C-alpha positions as CSV (number, residue, x, y, z in Angstrom):
1,M,0.0,0.0,0.0
2,L,1.3,3.4,-1.0
3,D,1.4,5.6,2.1
4,K,1.6,9.4,2.4
5,N,5.0,9.3,4.1
6,T,6.6,7.3,1.2
7,C,5.1,9.7,-1.3
8,E,6.5,12.7,0.5
9,R,9.9,11.1,0.9
10,Y,10.2,10.1,-2.8
11,T,8.9,13.5,-3.9
12,A,11.5,15.3,-1.7
13,L,14.3,13.0,-2.8
14,L,13.6,13.6,-6.5
15,Q,13.4,17.4,-5.9
16,E,16.8,17.2,-4.1
17,E,18.5,15.0,-6.6
18,L,17.3,16.2,-10.0
19,V,19.0,19.5,-10.1
20,P,20.9,21.2,-13.0
21,A,24.6,21.2,-13.2
22,L,27.0,22.9,-15.7
23,G,29.6,20.4,-16.7
24,C,31.1,17.3,-15.0
25,T,30.1,17.5,-11.3
26,E,33.5,16.8,-9.8
27,P,35.4,19.8,-11.4
28,I,32.3,21.8,-10.6
29,A,32.4,20.7,-6.9
30,I,36.0,21.9,-6.7
31,A,35.0,25.2,-8.3
32,F,32.1,25.5,-5.9
33,A,34.3,24.9,-2.9
34,A,36.9,27.4,-4.2
35,A,34.3,30.0,-4.9
36,R,33.0,29.7,-1.4
37,A,36.5,29.9,0.1
38,R,37.2,33.1,-1.8
39,E,33.9,34.6,-0.5
40,V,34.9,33.7,3.0
41,L,38.4,35.0,2.6
42,G,37.0,38.3,1.2
43,C,39.4,38.7,-1.7
44,M,41.0,36.8,-4.6
45,P,43.5,34.3,-3.0
46,Q,47.2,34.6,-3.8
47,R,47.5,30.8,-3.2
48,L,45.1,27.8,-3.3
49,V,45.7,24.4,-1.8
50,V,43.2,21.7,-2.9
51,Q,43.1,18.5,-0.9
52,C,40.8,15.8,-2.3
53,S,40.1,12.1,-2.4
54,G,41.3,9.8,-5.0
55,N,37.9,9.5,-6.7
56,I,37.8,13.3,-7.1
57,I,41.2,13.2,-8.7
58,K,40.1,10.3,-11.0
59,N,37.0,12.1,-12.1
60,V,38.6,15.5,-12.8
61,K,41.8,14.3,-14.5
62,G,40.4,13.6,-18.0
63,V,37.5,16.0,-18.4
64,I,37.3,19.5,-19.8
65,V,36.3,22.1,-17.2
66,P,33.1,23.8,-18.6
67,T,33.4,27.3,-20.1
68,T,37.2,26.9,-20.6
69,G,37.1,25.4,-24.1
70,N,39.8,22.8,-23.6
71,M,41.3,23.2,-20.1
72,K,41.4,20.3,-17.7
73,G,42.5,19.7,-14.1
74,I,41.9,20.4,-10.5
75,D,44.0,23.6,-10.6
76,T,41.9,25.0,-13.5
77,S,38.7,24.1,-11.6
78,A,39.8,25.7,-8.4
79,I,41.4,28.8,-9.9
80,L,38.4,29.5,-12.1
81,G,36.0,28.9,-9.3
82,A,37.9,31.3,-7.0
83,L,38.2,33.9,-9.7
84,A,34.8,33.9,-11.2
85,G,32.5,31.4,-9.4
86,D,29.3,32.2,-7.6
87,S,28.7,29.6,-4.9
88,E,25.1,30.6,-4.6
89,K,24.5,29.0,-8.0
90,K,25.9,25.7,-6.6
91,L,26.4,23.2,-9.5
92,E,26.0,26.1,-12.0
93,V,28.8,28.0,-10.1
94,L,30.6,28.8,-13.4
95,S,27.7,30.0,-15.4
96,G,28.9,33.7,-15.2
97,V,32.4,33.1,-16.5
98,T,33.6,35.5,-19.2
99,P,36.4,35.2,-21.8
100,K,38.5,37.6,-19.6
101,D,38.1,35.2,-16.7
102,I,39.4,32.3,-18.8
103,E,42.5,34.3,-19.9
104,K,43.3,35.2,-16.3
105,T,42.8,31.6,-15.2
106,K,45.3,30.5,-17.8
107,Q,47.8,33.0,-16.5
108,L,47.3,31.9,-12.9
109,V,47.6,28.2,-13.8
110,A,50.9,28.9,-15.5
111,E,52.0,30.8,-12.4
112,K,51.2,27.6,-10.4
113,I,49.3,29.3,-7.6
114,C,47.3,26.1,-6.9
115,Q,48.8,23.2,-5.1
116,V,47.0,19.8,-5.3
117,E,47.2,17.1,-2.7
118,L,45.7,13.6,-2.5
119,I,44.2,13.0,0.9
120,R,43.7,9.4,2.0
121,D,41.3,7.6,4.4
122,V,38.4,9.9,3.7
123,S,35.0,9.4,2.0
124,N,35.2,8.9,-1.8
125,L,33.7,12.4,-2.4
126,Y,35.9,14.7,-0.3
127,I,37.3,18.1,-1.0
128,I,39.1,20.8,1.1
129,V,40.1,24.1,-0.5
130,W,42.4,26.5,1.3
131,A,42.3,30.0,0.0
132,I,45.3,32.1,1.2
133,A,46.1,35.8,0.9
134,G,48.8,37.4,3.0
135,E,48.4,36.3,6.6
136,H,44.8,35.4,6.1
137,E,43.3,32.0,5.0
138,A,39.9,30.4,4.5
139,L,39.0,26.7,4.4
140,V,36.0,25.1,2.9
141,E,35.3,21.3,3.3
142,V,32.9,19.4,1.1
143,Q,31.9,15.8,1.8
144,D,29.7,13.0,0.4
145,S,27.6,15.3,-1.9
146,H,29.0,17.7,-4.4
147,T,27.7,20.9,-2.7
148,H,27.4,19.7,0.9
149,I,29.7,21.9,2.9
150,T,30.6,20.4,6.2
151,R,33.1,23.0,7.5
152,I,34.1,26.6,7.0
153,E,37.0,28.3,8.7
154,K,38.6,31.7,8.5
155,D,42.0,32.2,10.1
156,H,41.5,28.9,12.0
157,E,38.2,30.0,13.5
158,V,35.3,27.6,12.7
159,L,32.5,29.6,11.2
160,Y,30.3,26.7,10.2
161,E,30.1,23.0,10.8
162,D,27.8,20.2,9.7
163,K,27.6,16.5,9.6
164,P,28.6,14.6,6.4
165,A,25.6,14.0,4.2
166,S,25.7,10.3,5.0
167,A,25.1,11.1,8.7
168,H,21.8,12.7,8.1
169,T,18.8,10.5,8.8
170,N,16.1,12.2,6.6
171,S,17.3,10.6,3.3
172,A,14.9,8.3,1.4
173,S,17.8,6.2,0.2
174,G,19.2,2.9,1.4
175,P,17.1,0.4,3.3
176,E,14.0,2.7,3.2
177,M,13.8,2.2,-0.5
178,D,12.6,-0.9,-2.4
179,L,11.5,-1.6,-5.9
180,E,7.8,-2.3,-5.0
181,S,7.3,1.1,-3.3
182,I,9.2,2.8,-6.1
183,F,7.0,1.1,-8.7
184,Q,3.8,2.0,-6.8
185,F,4.8,5.6,-6.4
186,A,5.7,5.9,-10.1
187,L,2.4,4.5,-11.2
188,Q,0.0,5.9,-8.5
189,G,1.7,8.8,-6.7
190,D,0.7,12.4,-7.1
191,L,3.3,13.9,-9.4
192,T,2.1,17.5,-9.3
193,D,5.1,18.9,-7.4
194,L,7.5,16.9,-9.6
195,I,6.2,18.2,-13.0
196,P,8.5,21.2,-13.1
197,V,11.5,19.0,-12.1
198,L,10.8,16.5,-14.8
199,D,10.1,19.1,-17.4
200,R,13.5,20.6,-16.7
201,Q,15.1,17.2,-17.0
202,I,13.4,16.6,-20.3
203,Q,14.3,20.0,-21.7
204,C,17.9,20.3,-20.5
205,N,19.0,16.7,-21.2
206,T,17.3,16.7,-24.7
207,R,19.0,19.9,-25.6
208,I,22.5,18.9,-24.7
209,A,22.0,15.5,-26.5
210,E,20.9,17.3,-29.6
211,E,24.1,19.5,-29.3
212,G,26.2,16.3,-28.9
213,M,24.6,14.7,-32.0
214,K,26.4,17.3,-34.1
215,G,29.5,15.1,-33.5
216,T,31.9,17.9,-32.7
217,Y,32.7,16.8,-29.1
218,G,35.1,14.0,-28.0
219,C,34.9,11.0,-30.3
220,G,31.3,11.8,-31.3
221,V,30.0,8.5,-30.0
222,G,26.4,9.4,-30.2
223,A,26.6,10.7,-33.8
224,S,28.7,7.6,-34.8
225,I,26.0,5.2,-33.4
226,K,23.4,6.9,-35.5
227,E,25.6,7.0,-38.6
228,N,26.5,3.3,-38.3
229,Y,23.2,1.8,-37.1
230,G,20.5,4.0,-38.3
231,D,17.8,5.9,-36.4
232,S,15.5,3.2,-35.0
233,V,14.1,3.8,-31.6
234,R,16.5,1.2,-30.2
235,T,19.5,2.9,-31.8
236,M,18.5,6.4,-30.7
237,A,17.9,5.3,-27.2
238,R,21.6,4.5,-27.1
239,A,22.8,7.4,-29.2
240,M,21.1,10.2,-27.4
241,P,22.6,9.8,-23.9
242,A,25.9,9.0,-25.5
243,A,25.7,12.2,-27.5
244,G,24.8,14.1,-24.3
245,S,27.9,12.7,-22.6
246,D,30.1,13.5,-25.7
247,A,29.1,17.2,-25.2
248,R,29.3,17.3,-21.5
249,M,32.7,15.6,-21.2
250,G,33.8,17.8,-24.1
251,G,33.2,21.0,-22.2
252,C,29.8,22.0,-23.5
253,V,28.3,24.9,-21.5
254,L,24.7,23.6,-21.6
255,P,23.4,22.4,-18.2
256,V,22.3,18.8,-17.5
257,V,19.8,17.7,-14.9
258,I,21.7,15.1,-12.8
259,N,20.9,11.9,-11.0
260,S,22.8,10.7,-8.0
261,G,25.2,13.6,-8.3
262,S,26.1,12.7,-11.9
263,G,25.2,14.4,-15.2
264,N,26.1,11.3,-17.2
265,Q,23.7,9.3,-15.0
266,G,21.1,12.0,-15.3
267,M,21.2,11.7,-19.1
268,T,21.3,7.9,-19.0
269,V,18.2,7.6,-16.8
270,S,16.2,10.0,-18.9
271,L,17.0,10.2,-22.6
272,P,16.4,6.5,-23.5
273,V,13.0,6.8,-21.7
274,I,12.1,10.0,-23.5
275,T,13.1,8.5,-26.8
276,Y,10.9,5.4,-26.3
277,A,8.0,7.5,-25.0
278,K,8.1,9.6,-28.1
279,E,8.2,6.6,-30.4
280,L,5.4,4.8,-28.6
281,G,3.2,8.0,-28.6
282,V,2.4,7.8,-24.9
283,S,0.8,10.6,-22.9
284,Q,2.9,13.2,-21.1
285,E,1.7,11.8,-17.8
286,T,2.9,8.4,-18.8
287,L,6.3,9.8,-19.7
288,Y,6.5,11.6,-16.3
289,R,5.7,8.3,-14.5
290,A,8.3,6.4,-16.5
291,L,10.9,9.0,-15.6
292,V,10.0,8.8,-12.0
293,L,10.4,5.0,-12.1
294,S,13.8,5.3,-13.9
295,N,15.1,8.1,-11.7
296,L,14.2,6.5,-8.4
297,T,15.4,3.1,-9.4
298,A,18.8,4.6,-10.3
299,I,19.0,6.5,-7.0
300,Y,18.1,3.2,-5.2
301,I,20.9,1.2,-6.9
302,K,23.4,4.0,-6.3
303,S,22.4,4.7,-2.7
304,G,24.1,1.7,-1.3
305,I,27.3,2.2,-3.4
306,G,28.0,5.9,-2.8
307,K,28.3,8.9,-5.1
308,L,31.7,7.9,-6.3
309,S,33.3,4.4,-6.6
310,A,35.0,2.0,-9.0
311,F,31.6,0.8,-10.1
312,C,30.5,2.6,-13.3
313,G,27.4,4.6,-12.5
314,A,26.1,4.2,-16.1
315,V,25.4,0.6,-15.3
316,G,22.8,1.4,-12.6
317,A,21.4,4.3,-14.6
318,G,21.1,2.2,-17.8
319,C,19.5,-0.6,-15.8
320,A,16.9,1.9,-14.4
321,A,16.1,3.3,-17.9
322,G,15.7,-0.2,-19.2
323,A,13.3,-1.0,-16.4
324,A,11.2,2.0,-17.2
325,I,11.2,1.2,-20.9
326,T,10.0,-2.3,-20.1
327,W,7.1,-0.7,-18.4
328,L,6.4,1.6,-21.3
329,R,6.4,-1.5,-23.6
330,G,3.6,-3.1,-21.5
331,G,5.6,-4.9,-18.8
332,D,4.2,-5.3,-15.3
333,Y,6.1,-5.1,-12.0
334,D,7.5,-8.6,-12.4
335,A,8.8,-7.8,-15.9
336,V,10.4,-4.6,-14.5
337,C,12.2,-6.7,-11.8
338,R,13.3,-9.2,-14.4
339,T,14.8,-6.4,-16.4
340,I,16.8,-5.2,-13.4
341,I,18.1,-8.7,-12.6
342,N,19.0,-9.4,-16.3
343,T,20.9,-6.1,-16.7
344,L,22.9,-6.4,-13.5
345,A,23.8,-10.0,-14.2
346,N,25.4,-8.7,-17.5
347,T,27.1,-5.4,-17.0
348,S,27.9,-5.1,-13.3
349,G,31.7,-5.6,-14.0
350,I,32.1,-2.3,-15.8
351,V,34.5,-0.1,-13.9
352,C,34.7,3.7,-13.4
353,D,38.1,4.9,-14.5
354,G,37.2,8.6,-14.3
355,A,35.1,11.1,-16.2
356,K,36.3,11.5,-19.8
357,A,35.2,11.0,-23.4
358,S,34.9,7.2,-23.3
359,C,32.0,7.5,-20.7
360,A,29.8,8.0,-23.8
361,A,30.7,4.5,-25.0
362,K,30.0,3.0,-21.6
363,I,26.6,4.7,-21.5
364,A,25.7,3.2,-24.9
365,S,26.8,-0.2,-23.8
366,A,24.8,0.0,-20.5
367,V,21.6,1.1,-22.3
368,D,22.1,-1.6,-25.0
369,A,22.4,-4.3,-22.2
370,A,19.3,-2.9,-20.5
371,L,17.2,-3.0,-23.6
372,F,18.3,-6.6,-24.2
373,A,17.5,-7.4,-20.6
374,G,14.0,-6.0,-21.2
375,D,13.5,-8.2,-24.3
376,L,14.3,-11.2,-22.1
377,A,12.1,-9.9,-19.3
378,L,9.1,-9.4,-21.6
379,A,9.5,-12.9,-22.8
380,G,9.2,-14.1,-19.2
381,K,12.9,-14.9,-18.9
382,A,15.3,-14.0,-16.1
383,F,18.6,-15.3,-14.7
384,G,18.1,-17.3,-11.6
385,D,19.0,-17.2,-7.9
386,G,22.6,-18.2,-7.4
387,E,23.8,-17.5,-10.9
388,G,26.7,-15.2,-10.1
389,L,25.5,-12.1,-8.2
390,V,21.8,-12.8,-9.0
391,A,19.9,-13.5,-5.8
392,E,16.4,-14.6,-4.9
393,D,14.7,-11.4,-6.2
394,A,15.5,-8.0,-7.7
395,D,16.0,-6.2,-4.4
396,A,18.4,-8.9,-3.1
397,T,20.3,-8.7,-6.4
398,V,20.5,-4.9,-6.1
399,R,21.9,-5.4,-2.5
400,N,24.6,-7.6,-3.9
401,I,25.5,-5.0,-6.5
402,M,25.6,-2.4,-3.7
403,R,28.0,-4.5,-1.8
404,L,30.1,-5.1,-4.9
405,G,30.4,-1.4,-5.7
406,R,30.8,-0.2,-2.1
407,D,33.1,-2.9,-0.5
408,G,34.3,-5.3,-3.2
409,M,35.7,-2.6,-5.4
410,K,37.7,-0.7,-2.8
411,E,41.0,-2.2,-3.8
412,T,40.1,-1.9,-7.5
413,D,39.4,1.8,-7.0
414,I,42.9,2.3,-5.5
415,E,44.6,0.4,-8.3
416,I,42.7,2.4,-10.9
417,L,43.8,5.6,-9.3
418,H,47.5,4.5,-9.1
419,M,47.5,3.6,-12.8
420,M,45.8,6.9,-13.7
421,I,48.4,9.0,-11.9
422,G,51.3,6.9,-12.9
423,Q,52.2,5.2,-9.6
């Protein structure tokens, strides 16, 4: 039975998670922290020190910082954020950057005013920015969520302190989520308060995918899929999110509505569903409900893994999109669950080796696997309990994947980082 509390929690969770971000969220998180540090300091810093977790380093190393054209790196993100960022805009912190700001950033990067340090034994999403000018300094600490500030200091005096996001108890994620309640809410819940959120996801993510389809970003994965395989609904369901990733990883300045802190995941959960809804000619309400099913399923899968890990987030997002497409194609709750099982049995070994152009190809592979999983599911077929990580039902299978991504891949994550930074 769908209760009022569940509806309120899921509505609040989607409103919190489905927010716009300009560019890859890890460079943006650094820019956000640096902008806030400059604001606390009260002037442009003469020096910056950025301390961050390995996963932040991994996800910033290979991606273009938005608005810069072709600049990459933690130092670029921090300097530009401090120079021209507006922390009030959160994940759109760099939306006011001008060409003059870019030129100044290039100069300051060349002058090496920013020092970067790996900090160990912290959460996977962890950033500290020190902004220093003369004898004064400011510190901003971000943990667990890309804009969740847990500490602010000025001249060693604590001005603000908060618990890490994982310590708050009002989240709808984790054990308070399950596939049955997600399915019931998606099909029966009052979506009135979510319509603006979902409309923004449809508009923003479609727009950047269309930009990416021009094939001028990265390897042009999305455009290449269409060129080589045609424009069927199945092909375009893979091509559109891949194209959006092409553009986003390539520094496109258009915003993306994210999921689980990730723009790539936000595009993967939405664009295949939008593509199928258009092809099938369903009502706008049906599209909204399919997007709710996809978004919440992705959040559920990711909730037990964490925002950043060695587990590729496109897997869970593609799985969620496939589940929603199965429902759009006439599948019931059991078919949706079979789709989730079949997808996770197939693609759960894809690793995250940072944000970069090849994310587009991983997205296409994840969506393709999910669509095939849906074909099997609609034929009444699913992999069985005990076959690898498949457990007695879909929720138990998801819990195994959570454990794999959270615990099993810790050492994998460390080795990936070592290889990426040449250790």
